[in-house]
N, C-alpha and C positions, 0 to 999 in steps of 0.2 A: 425434456428433463427440466426439471424446476430451476436449476441453476442457471439455464440459458434463457428459459421462458420469461424470465422477469423483464428481459430485453427484447423479447419477440414483438416486433413492430414492422409494418411493411414500409421499407425506406428504398429510396432511389439509390444507386451506388454511383458516386461521383467519380469521373475519370480520374486515375491517380496522378496527382500533382500537375493536372492540366488545366482544370477550371481554378479560377482565381476567387479566393474569399473577398467579401466587400472591403475589408480593411487592407487587402493586399492587392494593389493595382499593378504592379510590376510582375514580371516573370520570375521563376524561381532562380535563374541565373543572375538576374539583376539583385534579388534578395542576398544572394551568396555574396556577390560583388560588395553590397553594402555591408554585410556582416564581416566580410574580410576586413574591411577598413576599420571597423571597431576593434577586430583582432582578439577578442575574447567573449567568452560566456561564461558566467558564474551561477553554478548550480548549488544546491544545498541538501542535505541529508539524503545522499544517494550512495548507501553501501554497494560495494562491487558485487556482493553476493546476494543483493536484493533483486529479486527479479530479472536476474541476469544483466543489471546495469553496468557492470564492469565491461561486458562485452559490447553492450548497446553504446556506452560512451566512446569505447576504442572506435567502433565502427563509424560513429558520426565524424570523429577526428580524422579518419582515413578518407571518409567520403569528402569531407570539407576541410583540407589542408590550409593552414592560415589562421585557423581559429582556436586558440588556446581555451581549453575547458578548465576553469578554475573551479575545484571543488571544496565547498566549506562544509565542515562538521558533518561528515558522513553519519555519525551515530545520532544526530537531532531527530526529534520527534516532530509532528505536525505542528503542535503548539510553537515549538521552538523557531519553525520556519517563518510562521505568521509575525512572530516577534522580531526576526532578522529584517524584515521589510520595515516594520514600525521604527526600529533603531536606526534604520539607515535612509531614512526619508531625505532626499537631496544629497546623499553620499553617492560619489561616482567612484569610490574606491573598491579594493578587491573584497570587502566585506559586505557589499550590497548584493544580494541575489537578483538574478534576473527572472528566474522562473523557480516554481516551487511544485512540488509532487506530495499532496497532504490527503487526509482522509475526506471522504465526501462531505461530512458535516461542517467542515471547515470552509467550504466554498461560498455559501451565501453570506455568512458573516463577513468573510473577507471582501465580497462584493459590497455590502452594506457599508463597511468602514473605508470604501474606496482605497483599498490596498492592491486591488488587480485591475487589471484593463482587459477589454475584450479583443480577441483575434480569433477568427474562424479559419481553421486548415483547410487545404483543398479537398480532403476527404471527409469535410464536415457532415455531409447528408448520410454516410455510411455509419456514423456514430449515433447509437439509439437516442431517441429524443428523452427517454427517462434518465438518461446518464449524462445530460449536459445542460448548462445554462442557455435558454433559447437567445439571450443577447451576445453569448459567445465569451463571458467572463471566466468560466472554468467548464472542463469538460473530463468525464472519465478516461481513464488510460488503461487500467487493468482491474481485475478482481480475483479474489481466491476465498478460501474458507479457512477458518481457525483450526488448527490442529495441534497434537502434541508430537515433539520430538523426544524420543526416549533413548537414553543410553542403555542398551540391553546388557553390557558388561556389568553394570552396577544394579539396575532395577531388574529384578527378577520376575515380578508379576507386572505386566504392562498394564496400566490404566486404559480402560475403554471408554469411560465416560468423566464427565465433570464430578459426579458424585463419589467416584473412586478415590479421587484426590484427598479425601478426608481420611482415608484409612491409615492405620498406624504404619503401613509399610512404607510410606512416603515421607518420613519424617526429614525434614531439611532437604527435601528434593525437589520441590516445584518453584519455578519462577515464571514471570512474565518477560517477554521480549520487548520491554520498554517500561516507562514510568507512567502509570495510569493517569496521572495529573496532568500529563502533557502529550503523551504518544497515543495516536489513534488505535495502533495495533494493540496496545494493552487495554485502552478503553473498551474496545470492542470484545476482548477476552472477558473482561469484567462483565460485559452486557450478556455475552453467551452464557456464562455461568449463572447468571440471574434468570435466563429464559429456562436453562435447565433446572432450576430450583423453583419453578412454579410462577415465575414473573411473567407479566403481560407486557406486551410491547411497549416500549418507551421508559419513562420515569420509573416505573415499578420494576422493571427487569434491572435497570441500574441500582435501585436500593436493594433489591434482593441479591444482586450481585455483589454489592459491598458486603452485606451480612455473610455471604458465602465466604469472602476472603477474610472477613473479620474472624470467622470460625477457623480458617486454615492458619491464619497467623497465631492465633491462641494455642492451636494444636501443635504448633512448631513445625509444620509442614511448609509453609510458605517461605521462601528465601528472598529476602528484600535487596535483590541485586537485578540488574538488567541482563537477562539470559541472552546469551549469544552461542555461536557454533563452539567457540574455545571453552567456554564455562560448562557447555554440555559434554564435550569430549573429556574434560579434565575431572569430571565429576562434582564440581562446585554446584551445578545446577543440572542434575541428571535428567530432568523432566522439564521442557520449557513450552509454553503456549506460545505458538507464532503462526503467521499465516502460512498456509501449506506450501507455497512457492519458497517461502524462506527455509522452511524445515526441510523440504526435499533437497534444495541447494546444498544445504549445510551437511545433509546425510550423504549426498554425493561426495563432498568435500573430505568426509572421513575415510573414503575407500576402504571401508570394512574395519578400520580401527579408530575408534571402538565400534563394535557391533550396534547397529541403532535401527530403529524403524519409526515411521510416522503414522500416527493414529488420528482420524477424525472422530472426535467424542461423539457418540451417537445420541446424547440426550440434549444437546445443545449446539446444533450446527449453524453458525452465522457466518454469512458471506459478506465480504466488505469490498466496496468499490473506492478506489483512489483516483484523484483527479490532478490535472495539470493546469496551471494558471501563470500568467505573465505578470510580475510585479507592475503596479502602476507607477514606479519609479526606476525601472529597469534601466541601468546605464547602457546597456548594449541591447537595444531593442530589436534590431534587426537580426541580431545572432540569436535572441530568444524566439523570434518568430520562425527563423530557420530550423532552429532545434525542435519546436513543435512541428512543423512541417515533416521532419525526419521521422519523429516518434509516431506519427500517424499514418505514414506511408506504409505500404505492404511489408517494406523490408524492415522498418522500425517495430511493428506490431509483431512480426515473426520473431525478431530478436527478444521481445519480452516472452513469448511463447516458450522460446528456448530455455528461458530461465524459470519454466514451470507456472508463468502466470497466464491467466485466460485474458488476452488483450481485449479491449472493448470492441473492436471491430471483429471478433472471433467469428461470429455468425456470418458475417459478410465474407470473410476469408475463406471459411469452409464452404461456402455456397459457391464461391468462384474457384474452388480447387487450389487455393493459394497456401494452404497448410501442408507441410512437408509430412509425408507418411510417418517418419521415424520420429517426429516430434509427438504427433498424435498418439504413437504408441508409447510414449514415455508418460502421458498424462495418467492420473489416478483413475481407477475404476469409477465410472459415472454414478454407480450404485451408491458410493460413498457419500454422493452430493445430493441425493434424492430428498433429503429433509432440509436442505439448506433454505434458510430465511434470509431475505435481503430487508434490513431495517430501511424504512423510509428516513427521508431527511429530517421530517419532524420528530420521528422516533429516536433518530440518532442524537438530535440535539437535545432533547429532553433527558435522554440518558446521559449523555456527555456532561450536561450542566450538573446533574446529581453526582455522578462519579468523581469529576474533577474538584468539585467544591467540598465533597464530604469524605473523601479518601483518608485524609488525615485523621479526622475526628471519629471516623466509624472503625476503620482498619488499623491506623496508626502505625504503618510499616513506611519507612522512608526509603523508598526505592531508588537506587543510584547506581 
């Protein structure tokens, strides 16, 4: 299947939490003891309904009592996370993030800018080479595809493609789940729309995506607010483009009220990888390392899967029969992902540069 084949690589499987990464000379118990002395972990931009993060955070706290998880700005975008590191260099207070979870394209630049530091988790070898920095500065954590969450009580004809969104049926109906000037999720949605409208990979798709959204905005179909579960349910944004795992989790939260569905647009299926990294200025470095060890353990990876995300070690987990059957049954039909495109780092970077810098001038919608 194309969604998984992008990571198809022959890897050796590291023994779970038994082999020690180069930058981690002590055992896991010693790491926990050091983290417990620090007493806190500061995370940022982790909504509890994103990728099952609420349950993941609770499981971490239960497994490692004595470490308080300080959660900053849950609705922040990837760009905001990077700015939070920059703004808190040397600050050991509660506003300084220890770890970040950002879109793939933000990793290399953060490394170049010396905003993150290397750390290789114990399961490093089972993370595909194509989804991690060889030096350990950043590493993929999960991935999904962009989809539409649709409030069926309001939207009578469900859009099946990006092109459908231009129809008059969708006046004042469509929103992005983020600000395309800062949030990776929204940037990738613009990119997907660009591919659907004839754009070639990279900057061209970014340019055509901006043109598409400019048309939507002029037609009155684009709603310039950050779409969320609540705004979808209330009808403020009855159609929202979001990662499939977010859309599916939001749909579950509705419990049938309103009626809703999740659609993967057939004319532009873009998959996105998110990455983890530790701040170069992390005030609680041991807690940050312990957090990463947990996230990349079998338990942590399955926790993301429960939130509809494809964890980066999915192939390894499946090969070793570590994926619970009930979770596998809840995943969307693989056929929906057959057209999935994984933009390269260069393609994402080129598109991000165009989209973030030209959104205001081309589209002119202040998303907030």
